[in-house]
C-alpha positions as CSV (number, residue, x, y, z in Angstrom):
1,X,12.0,-18.4,-4.6
2,X,11.9,-19.7,-1.1
3,X,10.9,-17.0,1.4
4,X,11.7,-16.5,5.0
5,X,8.7,-17.6,7.1
6,X,8.6,-14.3,9.0
7,X,8.5,-12.5,5.6
8,X,5.5,-14.7,4.6
9,X,3.6,-13.7,7.7
10,X,4.5,-10.1,7.2
11,X,3.5,-10.2,3.6
12,X,0.0,-11.5,4.5
13,X,-0.4,-8.9,7.2
14,X,0.4,-6.1,4.8
15,X,-1.6,-7.6,2.0
16,X,-4.6,-7.7,4.4
17,X,-4.5,-3.8,4.5
18,X,-4.7,-3.5,0.8
19,X,-7.3,-6.2,0.3
20,X,-9.9,-3.9,2.0
21,X,-9.8,-1.8,-1.1
22,X,-10.5,-4.5,-3.7
23,X,-14.1,-3.6,-4.1
24,X,-13.1,-0.2,-5.5
25,X,-9.7,-1.0,-7.1
26,X,-8.4,-3.4,-9.7
27,X,-6.2,-6.3,-8.6
28,X,-3.2,-6.4,-11.0
29,X,-1.2,-9.1,-9.3
30,X,-2.2,-11.7,-6.7
31,X,0.4,-14.4,-6.4
32,X,2.6,-15.8,-3.7
33,X,4.8,-12.9,-2.6
34,X,3.4,-10.3,-4.9
35,X,0.1,-8.3,-4.7
36,X,-0.8,-5.1,-6.4
37,X,-3.8,-2.8,-6.9
38,X,-4.5,-0.1,-9.5
39,X,-7.4,2.3,-9.8
40,X,-10.1,1.6,-12.3
41,X,-9.6,3.2,-15.7
42,X,-9.5,7.0,-15.3
43,X,-10.6,8.9,-18.4
44,X,-8.5,12.0,-17.4
45,X,-5.3,9.9,-17.5
46,X,-6.4,7.5,-20.2
47,X,-5.4,4.5,-18.1
48,X,-5.5,2.8,-14.7
49,X,-3.3,4.4,-12.0
50,X,-1.1,2.5,-9.6
51,X,-2.4,2.6,-6.0
52,X,-0.4,0.2,-3.9
53,X,1.4,-3.1,-3.7
54,X,3.2,-5.5,-1.3
55,X,6.0,-7.8,-2.3
56,X,8.6,-10.0,-0.7
57,X,12.1,-9.1,-1.5
58,X,15.4,-10.9,-0.5
59,X,16.0,-8.9,2.7
60,X,12.6,-7.3,3.4
61,X,8.9,-7.0,2.5
62,X,8.0,-3.8,0.7
63,X,4.8,-1.9,0.8
64,X,4.2,0.7,-1.9
65,X,1.6,3.4,-1.4
66,X,1.2,5.8,-4.4
67,X,-1.1,8.3,-2.6
68,X,1.8,9.4,-0.4
69,X,3.8,10.2,-3.5
70,X,0.9,12.1,-5.1
71,X,-0.1,13.8,-1.8
72,X,3.1,14.1,0.3
73,X,1.2,16.0,3.0
74,X,-0.3,12.7,4.0
75,X,3.1,12.0,5.6
76,X,2.7,15.0,8.0
77,X,2.6,13.7,11.5
78,X,4.0,10.3,10.5
79,X,5.5,8.5,13.6
80,X,9.3,8.3,13.6
81,X,9.0,4.5,13.7
82,X,7.0,4.4,10.4
83,X,9.1,7.2,8.9
84,X,12.2,5.1,9.6
85,X,10.7,2.3,7.3
86,X,10.4,4.6,4.3
87,X,12.6,4.0,1.3
88,X,12.1,6.7,-1.3
89,X,8.9,8.7,-1.6
90,X,6.2,6.0,-1.5
91,X,7.8,2.7,-0.3
92,X,8.0,1.3,3.2
93,X,10.3,-1.7,4.0
94,X,9.7,-4.2,6.8
95,X,11.6,-7.1,8.2
96,X,9.3,-7.9,11.2
97,X,5.7,-7.5,12.2
98,X,5.0,-4.5,14.5
99,X,1.3,-4.2,15.1
100,X,1.5,-0.5,16.1
101,X,3.3,0.4,12.9
102,X,1.0,-1.7,10.8
103,X,-2.0,-0.1,12.4
104,X,-0.6,3.3,11.5
105,X,0.2,2.2,7.9
106,X,-3.4,0.9,7.6
107,X,-4.7,4.3,8.7
108,X,-2.4,6.0,6.2
109,X,-3.6,3.7,3.5
110,X,-7.2,4.6,4.3
111,X,-6.4,8.3,4.2
112,X,-4.6,7.9,0.9
113,X,-7.6,6.1,-0.6
114,X,-9.9,8.8,0.6
115,X,-7.7,11.4,-1.1
116,X,-7.7,9.4,-4.3
117,X,-11.5,9.4,-4.1
118,X,-11.7,13.1,-3.5
119,X,-9.5,13.8,-6.4
120,X,-11.4,11.5,-8.7
121,X,-8.8,8.8,-8.9
122,X,-10.8,6.0,-7.3
123,X,-14.5,5.0,-7.1
124,X,-16.5,5.9,-4.1
125,X,-17.5,3.3,-1.4
126,X,-15.8,0.4,0.1
127,X,-12.3,0.4,1.7
């Protein structure tokens, strides 16, 4: 699939947020236009748990962040600009780079990772 150049740039900016967590999570996809992370195996659930992903779609680039689905209170205080990008309960769709929104999304991702750690869903350290 041929991707819009703006979407490629956006994909790599969003992927850069998630890459910070590789030392503590498991990369389940890392290919052109598709990147995904799970937690390590969690005995309580008997499997890895999806953490987040970024992928290029036809009309946007999607960023999935499972911690906001599991802990919806993480969305309290979300800016209207980032809230507008939400599709469903844990997905954010983008068509252009906006550094302010991406900075907020990065902070939200860090908060989500911290909550996963506190709840025993991710290893400590890194991120």
